[in-house]
C-alpha positions in Angstrom: -0.6 5.2 24.8 -4.3 4.8 24.2 -4.0 5.3 20.3 -0.4 3.3 20.1 -2.8 0.3 21.8 -5.4 0.8 19.3 -2.9 1.1 16.3 -1.7 -2.4 17.3 -5.2 -3.9 17.8 -6.5 -3.3 14.6 -2.5 -4.0 13.0 -2.8 -7.4 14.4 -6.7 -8.1 13.3 -6.3 -6.7 10.0 -2.8 -8.7 9.4 -4.4 -11.9 8.4 -7.0 -10.2 5.7 -3.8 -8.3 4.3 -1.6 -11.1 3.4 -4.9 -13.4 2.8 -5.9 -10.9 -0.1 -2.3 -10.1 -1.4 -1.2 -13.8 -0.7 2.3 -12.6 0.9 3.7 -12.3 4.3 6.7 -10.4 5.0 9.7 -11.6 6.4 10.4 -9.5 9.0 8.6 -7.8 11.8 7.1 -4.1 10.7 7.8 -1.0 13.1 4.6 1.5 13.2 5.4 4.8 14.6 2.1 6.4 15.5 1.9 10.2 16.1 -0.4 12.6 18.1 -1.0 14.7 15.0 0.2 15.3 11.5 2.4 18.2 12.9 4.4 15.9 15.2 4.9 13.3 12.0 6.5 16.3 10.0 8.6 17.5 13.4 10.1 13.4 13.7 13.5 12.8 12.7 12.4 9.2 12.5 14.5 7.6 9.0 16.8 10.8 8.6 19.8 8.9 9.4 20.8 5.9 8.2 24.2 3.4 9.0 26.8 3.5 6.1 28.5 0.0 6.7 28.6 -3.2 4.1 25.3 -4.7 5.9 23.4 -1.6 5.2 23.2 -2.6 1.6 21.1 -5.8 2.6 19.0 -4.2 4.6 15.5 -3.5 4.2 14.9 -0.3 2.4 12.1 0.9 4.5 13.7 -0.8 7.3 9.8 -2.2 7.4 8.5 0.7 9.1 5.5 2.7 9.4 4.6 6.4 10.3 1.0 7.2 11.3 -0.4 10.3 12.3 -3.7 10.0 14.0 -6.5 12.3 12.2 -8.6 12.5 15.3 -11.4 10.3 13.9 -11.2 6.8 14.8 -12.2 5.4 10.9 -10.2 7.7 9.0 -7.4 6.0 11.2 -8.0 2.7 10.8 -8.3 3.5 6.7 -4.6 4.9 6.9 -3.3 2.6 9.3 -4.7 -0.3 6.7 -3.4 1.4 3.6 -0.1 1.9 5.0 0.1 -2.0 5.5 -1.3 -2.7 3.0 1.0 -0.1 0.5 4.6 -1.5 2.9 3.7 -5.1 1.6 3.0 -4.8 -1.7 5.8 -2.7 -2.3 8.0 -5.6 -0.5 6.3 -7.8 -2.4 6.6 -6.7 -5.8 10.0 -4.8 -5.5 11.4 -6.8 -2.9 12.9 -5.9 0.4 16.6 -5.0 0.4 18.5 -2.4 -1.5 20.0 -4.2 -4.6 16.4 -5.9 -5.4 14.9 -2.8 -5.1 16.8 -1.2 -7.5 16.8 -4.1 -10.0 13.3 -4.6 -9.8 12.2 -0.6 -10.6 14.3 -0.9 -13.2 12.7 -3.9 -15.0 9.4 -3.0 -13.4 7.8 0.2 -13.2 4.1 -0.1 -12.1 1.7 2.7 -13.0 0.3 4.8 -9.9 -3.1 3.4 -10.1 -1.7 -0.1 -9.7 0.2 0.7 -6.8 -1.9 3.1 -4.6 -5.5 1.5 -6.1 -4.9 -2.0 -4.2 -4.2 -0.5 -0.8 -7.3 1.9 -0.8 -9.2 -0.9 -1.8 -8.0 -3.3 0.7 -8.7 -0.4 3.4 -12.4 0.0 2.6 -14.5 -2.5 3.9 -17.0 -1.9 1.7 -16.2 -0.6 -1.7 -19.9 -1.2 -2.7 -20.4 2.6 -1.1 -17.4 4.2 -3.5 -18.8 3.2 -6.7 -20.4 6.8 -7.8 -17.3 8.4 -6.7 -15.6 5.6 -8.9 -18.0 6.2 -12.1 -17.5 10.7 -11.3 -13.6 9.8 -11.7 -13.5 7.5 -14.5 -15.7 9.8 -16.4 -13.2 13.0 -15.4 -10.5 11.4 -16.7 -11.7 9.0 -19.5 -9.5 10.8 -22.2 -6.4 10.5 -20.2 -4.0 7.4 -20.6 -4.8 5.2 -17.3 -1.0 4.8 -17.1 -0.6 9.0 -16.5 -3.4 9.6 -14.2 -1.9 10.5 -10.7 -2.6 11.4 -7.3 -6.1 11.0 -5.6 -7.7 10.4 -9.3 -5.2 7.6 -10.0 -5.9 6.0 -6.4 -9.5 6.0 -7.1 -9.4 4.8 -10.4 -6.6 2.1 -9.0 -9.2 1.4 -6.4 -12.5 0.7 -8.8 -10.1 -1.4 -11.0 -9.4 -3.9 -8.2 -12.6 -3.3 -6.5 -14.0 -4.7 -10.3 -11.8 -7.5 -10.4 -12.2 -8.8 -7.0 -16.0 -8.5 -7.8 -15.8 -10.0 -11.1 -13.1 -12.6 -10.6 -13.0 -13.2 -6.9 -10.2 -12.1 -4.3 -8.4 -15.1 -5.1 -7.7 -13.8 -8.0 -5.5 -10.5 -6.6 -2.9 -12.0 -5.5 -2.5 -14.3 -8.3 -2.1 -10.8 -10.6 0.7 -9.6 -8.0 2.4 -12.6 -8.1 2.6 -12.7 -12.1 3.5 -9.1 -12.0 6.4 -9.6 -9.5 7.8 -12.6 -11.8 7.2 -11.2 -15.3 8.0 -7.6 -14.3 4.3 -5.9 -16.4 1.3 -5.2 -14.9 -0.3 -5.3 -18.0 0.4 -9.2 -18.3 
């Protein structure tokens, strides 16, 4: 119960900052499920059953659901929670909330992993300046790779560094402009 209350307080406190940065507020409430450990999350059956009826075609595909295990560390927990909330908002913003929109938009826009995973990582880190050395090492290790082909943790770190650069060089308010333009023209590289 204490962890759930802490999660609710973090989500409430950070929601305004996240929506301001993204320039997007979701249309539906977010359900937040907190687990005592990663093992508890893995044993959960949340999301395994879906109703098959006419209404399911227009329902939010993720049902605005976030599942977060408590990693026994408050700062890691806060980071993970902000990352998950940001990810949900970004995917909802870019791809749409219902099944039909998601399918249409995924066909038209296939955003790179650095683009989709890097922004939530950037938002979750309160001070990205402390990450500069990590950014530099990851970029140097992948400098011969096509940025669109980099996956996993490296894609997240490279994306985080790119979003950090954009915020420092052009201002945080331009992040929402980039996301809106991406959503409209269906191309992250524009």
